[in-house]
Legacy VTK file of the C-alpha trace (Angstrom):
# vtk DataFile Version 3.0
C-alpha trace
ASCII
DATASET POLYDATA
POINTS 115 float
-2.510 13.055 7.762
-2.622 11.109 4.446
-1.567 14.005 2.465
1.467 14.465 4.415
2.189 10.656 4.146
1.654 10.789 0.478
3.902 13.547 0.192
6.416 11.559 2.280
6.213 8.816 -0.513
8.217 11.266 -2.663
11.049 12.144 -0.319
14.653 11.363 -1.383
15.310 9.580 1.622
14.329 5.824 1.070
13.839 5.267 4.734
11.256 8.159 4.695
9.381 6.621 1.543
9.421 3.024 3.219
8.125 4.562 6.444
5.420 6.451 4.832
4.278 3.567 2.801
4.206 1.258 6.231
2.284 4.186 7.816
-0.410 4.194 5.158
-0.722 0.636 5.328
-1.416 0.655 8.862
-3.562 3.757 9.030
-6.107 2.828 6.057
-7.288 -0.514 7.674
-7.915 1.596 10.878
-9.836 4.101 8.907
-12.131 1.139 7.390
-13.030 0.264 11.182
-14.569 3.234 12.029
-18.389 3.457 11.736
-18.465 6.795 9.687
-16.066 5.398 7.127
-18.840 4.431 4.564
-20.826 7.653 5.065
-17.887 10.106 4.316
-17.046 9.980 0.849
-14.195 12.507 1.197
-12.387 9.984 3.561
-13.072 7.131 1.002
-11.501 9.419 -1.736
-8.488 10.385 0.356
-7.795 6.738 1.139
-8.007 5.998 -2.609
-5.796 8.496 -3.536
-3.087 7.270 -0.646
-3.286 3.635 -2.200
-2.786 5.046 -5.697
0.389 6.714 -4.420
1.619 3.172 -2.710
0.832 1.278 -5.880
3.048 3.635 -7.719
5.805 3.338 -5.220
5.713 -0.478 -5.823
5.885 -0.085 -9.319
8.103 2.701 -9.955
10.476 3.262 -6.803
14.063 2.356 -7.593
14.737 1.070 -4.232
13.855 -2.450 -3.610
13.280 -2.162 0.099
10.929 0.856 -0.474
9.051 -1.659 -3.108
9.078 -4.534 -0.440
7.764 -2.092 1.974
4.848 -0.885 -0.383
3.835 -4.438 -1.243
3.560 -5.202 2.473
1.600 -2.135 2.804
-0.852 -2.888 -0.022
-1.460 -6.459 1.414
-2.488 -4.809 4.624
-4.842 -2.475 2.968
-6.304 -5.301 0.991
-8.302 -3.308 -1.496
-9.255 -5.236 -4.556
-7.797 -3.023 -7.000
-4.183 -3.754 -5.176
-4.280 -7.450 -6.384
-2.982 -6.672 -9.959
-0.217 -4.427 -8.911
0.995 -7.131 -6.578
0.756 -9.923 -9.187
2.964 -7.755 -11.489
5.446 -7.277 -8.330
5.747 -11.118 -8.507
8.120 -10.457 -11.251
10.363 -7.900 -9.768
13.892 -8.296 -10.243
14.574 -8.483 -6.417
13.624 -11.505 -4.577
12.782 -9.771 -1.340
9.991 -7.660 -3.456
8.583 -10.783 -4.972
8.637 -12.778 -1.665
6.810 -9.809 -0.004
4.126 -9.398 -2.939
3.324 -13.360 -2.556
2.894 -12.782 1.291
0.676 -9.837 0.496
-1.581 -11.758 -2.140
-1.574 -14.706 0.351
-2.804 -12.380 3.088
-5.634 -10.870 0.754
-6.535 -14.370 -0.299
-7.067 -15.368 3.440
-8.410 -12.405 4.901
-10.501 -11.198 1.802
-10.707 -7.859 0.309
-12.168 -4.371 1.572
-14.833 -2.742 -0.179
LINES 1 116
115 0 1 2 3 4 5 6 7 8 9 10 11 12 13 14 15 16 17 18 19 20 21 22 23 24 25 26 27 28 29 30 31 32 33 34 35 36 37 38 39 40 41 42 43 44 45 46 47 48 49 50 51 52 53 54 55 56 57 58 59 60 61 62 63 64 65 66 67 68 69 70 71 72 73 74 75 76 77 78 79 80 81 82 83 84 85 86 87 88 89 90 91 92 93 94 95 96 97 98 99 100 101 102 103 104 105 106 107 108 109 110 111 112 113 114
């Protein structure tokens, strides 16, 4: 599932890219809740690759709504390494992205990071 969502992040349609980012943001936290997550390195690797892809969308996508959605997804994922890209997004040229990045960082501060 994650490889297909990562591929959808490259779709020419902004709605598809945004939906894929949201789906990754919902899916990864659920994977972390499974008892076998820590015992399966391959799953951890796939999650890390998907997070990398969403971070790239946040920093490079031309559509501000897609970047906004990527920030929201990263705030749900809550990996420690998403904090710096979210901090950089606080300087995005679009107010909505800045606002969502702040919300995402506040969510991480409130709930803590995932390992």
